[in-house]
C-alpha positions as CSV (number, residue, x, y, z in Angstrom):
1,X,6.6,-19.9,0.5
2,X,8.5,-19.7,-2.9
3,X,9.7,-16.1,-3.4
4,X,12.2,-16.7,-6.4
5,X,10.5,-15.6,-8.6
6,X,8.5,-12.8,-6.9
7,X,10.4,-9.7,-6.2
8,X,7.6,-7.2,-6.4
9,X,5.3,-6.8,-3.3
10,X,2.1,-5.1,-3.1
11,X,1.5,-4.4,0.5
12,X,-1.9,-3.4,0.3
13,X,-3.4,-4.4,-3.1
14,X,-7.0,-4.0,-3.1
15,X,-8.4,-4.0,-6.4
16,X,-5.0,-3.3,-7.9
17,X,-6.4,-0.8,-9.2
18,X,-3.1,1.0,-10.3
19,X,-1.4,-2.5,-12.0
20,X,-1.6,-2.9,-15.6
21,X,-1.5,-6.2,-15.6
22,X,-3.6,-7.7,-12.6
23,X,-1.5,-11.0,-12.4
24,X,2.1,-10.1,-12.9
25,X,3.8,-13.3,-12.7
26,X,6.6,-11.5,-10.6
27,X,4.4,-10.1,-8.2
28,X,2.8,-11.0,-4.8
29,X,-0.5,-9.5,-4.1
30,X,-1.1,-8.9,-0.4
31,X,-4.6,-7.5,1.6
32,X,-5.9,-7.9,4.8
33,X,-9.2,-9.0,3.1
34,X,-10.7,-10.7,1.0
35,X,-14.0,-9.5,-1.5
36,X,-15.7,-11.4,-4.2
37,X,-16.3,-10.5,-7.4
38,X,-19.9,-8.5,-7.8
39,X,-19.6,-7.5,-4.5
40,X,-18.6,-3.7,-5.1
41,X,-19.7,-1.5,-7.3
42,X,-18.9,-3.3,-10.9
43,X,-19.2,-6.7,-11.1
44,X,-15.3,-7.3,-12.3
45,X,-14.0,-5.3,-9.0
46,X,-12.4,-7.8,-6.4
47,X,-9.8,-7.8,-3.8
48,X,-7.6,-10.9,-4.2
49,X,-4.9,-11.4,-2.4
50,X,-2.2,-13.8,-2.8
51,X,-1.8,-13.6,0.7
52,X,-4.4,-12.7,3.4
53,X,-1.9,-10.8,5.6
54,X,-1.1,-7.4,7.8
55,X,1.3,-5.0,6.1
56,X,2.2,-4.5,9.6
57,X,2.7,-7.9,10.0
58,X,4.2,-9.3,7.0
59,X,5.0,-13.1,6.8
60,X,8.1,-13.1,4.4
61,X,11.9,-12.9,5.9
62,X,13.3,-9.5,5.5
63,X,15.1,-8.1,2.8
64,X,13.0,-10.2,0.2
65,X,11.8,-7.5,-2.3
66,X,12.9,-5.3,-4.9
67,X,10.3,-3.6,-4.8
68,X,7.3,-2.7,-2.7
69,X,4.0,-0.6,-3.9
70,X,1.9,0.5,-0.5
71,X,-1.3,2.1,-1.3
72,X,-2.9,2.4,2.0
73,X,-6.9,2.9,3.1
74,X,-8.0,7.0,2.4
75,X,-9.8,7.4,4.8
76,X,-9.7,6.9,9.0
77,X,-13.4,5.7,10.0
78,X,-15.4,3.3,8.4
79,X,-17.9,4.5,6.6
80,X,-20.2,3.2,3.7
81,X,-19.6,5.2,1.0
82,X,-17.7,3.4,-1.7
83,X,-13.7,4.7,-1.4
84,X,-14.6,3.1,2.0
85,X,-15.7,-0.2,0.8
86,X,-13.2,-0.4,-1.7
87,X,-10.3,0.5,0.2
88,X,-11.0,0.4,3.5
89,X,-10.0,2.2,6.3
90,X,-7.0,3.3,8.7
91,X,-9.1,3.2,12.1
92,X,-8.3,5.5,15.4
93,X,-4.7,4.4,15.4
94,X,-3.9,5.3,11.8
95,X,-0.4,7.3,13.2
96,X,1.3,4.3,15.0
97,X,-0.5,1.6,12.7
98,X,0.7,3.6,9.8
99,X,4.6,4.0,11.7
100,X,4.8,0.2,12.4
101,X,3.5,-0.2,8.5
102,X,6.5,1.6,7.1
103,X,8.6,0.3,9.4
104,X,7.7,-3.5,8.4
105,X,7.9,-2.9,5.2
106,X,11.3,-1.2,4.6
107,X,12.7,-4.2,6.7
108,X,11.0,-6.0,3.8
109,X,12.8,-4.2,0.8
110,X,16.8,-5.4,0.1
111,X,19.0,-2.8,-0.1
112,X,18.9,-0.4,-2.9
113,X,15.1,-1.6,-2.6
114,X,12.2,1.2,-3.8
115,X,9.5,1.6,-2.1
116,X,6.0,3.1,-4.0
117,X,4.2,5.3,-1.1
118,X,0.4,6.2,-2.9
119,X,-1.8,7.9,-0.5
120,X,-4.9,10.5,-0.7
121,X,-5.0,12.9,1.9
122,X,-8.7,12.4,2.0
123,X,-8.4,12.7,5.8
124,X,-4.8,13.2,7.0
125,X,-2.8,16.1,5.1
126,X,0.7,14.7,3.4
127,X,2.8,16.4,6.2
128,X,1.4,14.4,8.7
129,X,1.3,11.3,7.1
130,X,4.9,11.9,6.2
131,X,6.5,12.9,9.4
132,X,5.4,9.4,10.4
133,X,8.4,7.5,8.3
134,X,11.8,7.3,9.4
135,X,13.7,8.7,6.0
136,X,12.3,10.9,3.1
137,X,11.4,10.1,0.4
138,X,14.1,10.8,-2.8
139,X,11.0,12.3,-5.1
140,X,7.4,12.2,-5.6
141,X,4.1,14.4,-5.4
142,X,5.4,17.8,-4.2
143,X,2.0,19.9,-5.2
144,X,-1.3,19.6,-5.3
145,X,-3.1,20.1,-8.5
146,X,-7.0,20.7,-9.5
147,X,-9.2,18.4,-7.7
148,X,-7.2,14.9,-7.2
149,X,-5.7,14.3,-3.8
150,X,-3.9,11.8,-4.7
151,X,0.3,11.6,-4.0
152,X,2.7,9.2,-5.0
153,X,5.9,9.4,-3.3
154,X,9.3,7.2,-3.8
155,X,12.0,5.7,-1.1
156,X,15.0,3.8,-1.5
157,X,16.9,2.0,0.6
158,X,20.4,3.2,0.8
159,X,22.4,2.4,3.8
């Protein structure tokens, strides 16, 4: 695969919900699944990755991307709710899988590359999630305000 113009990786793209340009020419969109339009909630929602793969085993050379976005599923168990359908679930091995995912993604970042980690603490506390990573974020959401449980953390591969 020619990655010459693809220097941004969305490692778990889902419906590309936070993208303003859902078909950004420099982004490569990956997910473990493909879901056709009209299957979930809105008729325009879809999960259509450029590459179907698992963020624990990304099929790209090390140090390929300047920016990686990683928005993992929010729930541990599979269910029937809309959040489960749109985002998937982590599973019982969430700790080892998330650690493996972080380590794989970290390898794909170029030196001085940036990882944006988006996370929702519906089932797992932020402190439990962040302790799985071998490095601390530079900055991100520090406190929880209101009912929104979504957090953003920014990591940079400084060697």
